C-alpha positions in Angstrom: 1.1 -6.8 12.4 2.8 -4.9 9.7 0.6 -2.3 7.9 1.8 -0.7 4.6 0.8 2.5 2.9 2.2 4.1 -0.4 3.8 7.4 0.3 5.8 10.1 -1.5 8.4 10.9 1.1 10.4 9.2 3.9 9.4 11.8 6.5 7.4 11.8 9.7 3.7 11.5 9.0 3.9 11.7 5.1 0.7 11.8 3.0 -0.6 8.6 1.4 0.1 8.5 -2.3 -2.8 7.9 -4.7 -0.9 5.5 -7.0 0.1 2.1 -5.4 2.2 0.9 -8.1 4.1 4.1 -8.9 4.6 5.4 -5.3 8.3 5.9 -4.6 8.2 4.4 -1.1 6.0 2.4 1.3 5.6 3.4 5.0 5.3 0.3 7.1 3.9 0.5 10.6 4.6 -2.2 12.9 1.9 -2.6 15.7 4.3 -4.5 18.1 7.0 -1.7 18.1 4.5 1.2 17.3 7.2 2.5 14.8 7.2 3.3 11.1 9.9 2.4 8.7 10.1 2.9 5.0 11.0 0.7 2.1 11.8 1.7 -1.6 9.3 0.6 -4.3 11.2 -0.9 -7.1 7.9 -0.9 -9.2 8.2 3.0 -9.3 10.7 2.9 -12.1 9.4 -0.1 -14.0 8.4 0.1 -17.6 5.4 -2.2 -16.9 4.1 -4.3 -14.1 4.6 -1.6 -11.5 1.6 -2.8 -9.4 2.8 -6.4 -9.5 6.4 -5.4 -8.5 5.1 -3.0 -5.7 2.8 -5.8 -4.3 5.8 -8.2 -4.4 7.9 -5.8 -2.3 5.2 -5.9 0.4 5.0 -9.7 0.3 8.8 -9.8 0.8 8.4 -7.4 3.7 5.9 -9.7 5.3 3.2 -7.1 5.4 -0.2 -8.2 6.6 -2.4 -5.3 5.6 -2.3 -2.5 3.0 -4.1 0.8 3.3 -4.6 2.4 -0.2 -6.9 4.8 -2.1 -7.2 2.3 -5.0 -5.6 -0.9 -6.3 -5.2 -2.6 -9.7 -6.3 -6.1 -10.3 -2.8 -7.6 -10.9 -1.5 -6.1 -7.7 -4.6 -7.1 -5.8 -4.0 -10.7 -7.0 -0.5 -10.8 -5.6 -1.5 -9.2 -2.4 -4.5 -11.5 -1.8 -2.5 -14.7 -2.8 -0.1 -13.7 0.1 -3.2 -13.2 2.5 -2.5 -9.5 2.7 -5.7 -7.6 3.4 -6.4 -4.5 1.3 -8.1 -1.7 3.1 -9.7 1.6 1.7 -8.1 4.7 3.2 -10.1 7.2 5.1 -7.9 10.2 4.0 -4.3 10.9 3.2 -3.0 10.8 6.9 -1.1 7.7 7.7 -1.5 8.0 11.4 -5.2 8.5 11.2 -5.5 5.5 8.9 -3.5 3.2 11.2 -5.7 4.2 14.1 -8.8 3.7 12.1 -7.6 0.2 11.2 -6.7 -0.7 14.8 -10.1 0.4 15.8 -12.0 -1.6 13.2 -13.2 1.5 11.3 -11.5 0.8 7.8 -13.4 -1.0 5.1 -12.0 -3.7 2.9 -11.3 -2.3 -0.5 -13.7 -4.1 -2.8 -13.5 -1.9 -5.9 -10.5 -3.1 -7.7 -9.7 -1.4 -11.1 -8.3 -3.1 -14.2 -5.0 -1.2 -13.8 -3.1 1.4 -15.9 -1.8 -0.9 -18.5 0.3 0.7 -21.3 0.9 3.9 -19.4 -2.8 5.0 -19.5 -2.9 6.9 -16.3 
């Protein structure tokens, strides 16, 4: 299983970023190899539709789960249409969140916000 989380840096154990669409990178943990790798988020520099572009990056990476603090409705639609499960993070530590997910301790993110349309962040 591939699990993605938005992060600010490509470093060992980075903190989870609070903004899914505008995060610079995604850390992707692969349960088979027990390894993290990183992908760039093209949505980070978009004028608009950042969440949709970020979600599409994860669909293209064949991610099966996302751990986030929050998610906009347009990004959630893209993720859900690709059968990617969206989980609410426990804290900003990626390792602790992966372990919580593997142990069945993360909740499905059910509060999806309307998004930050027009730059209203």
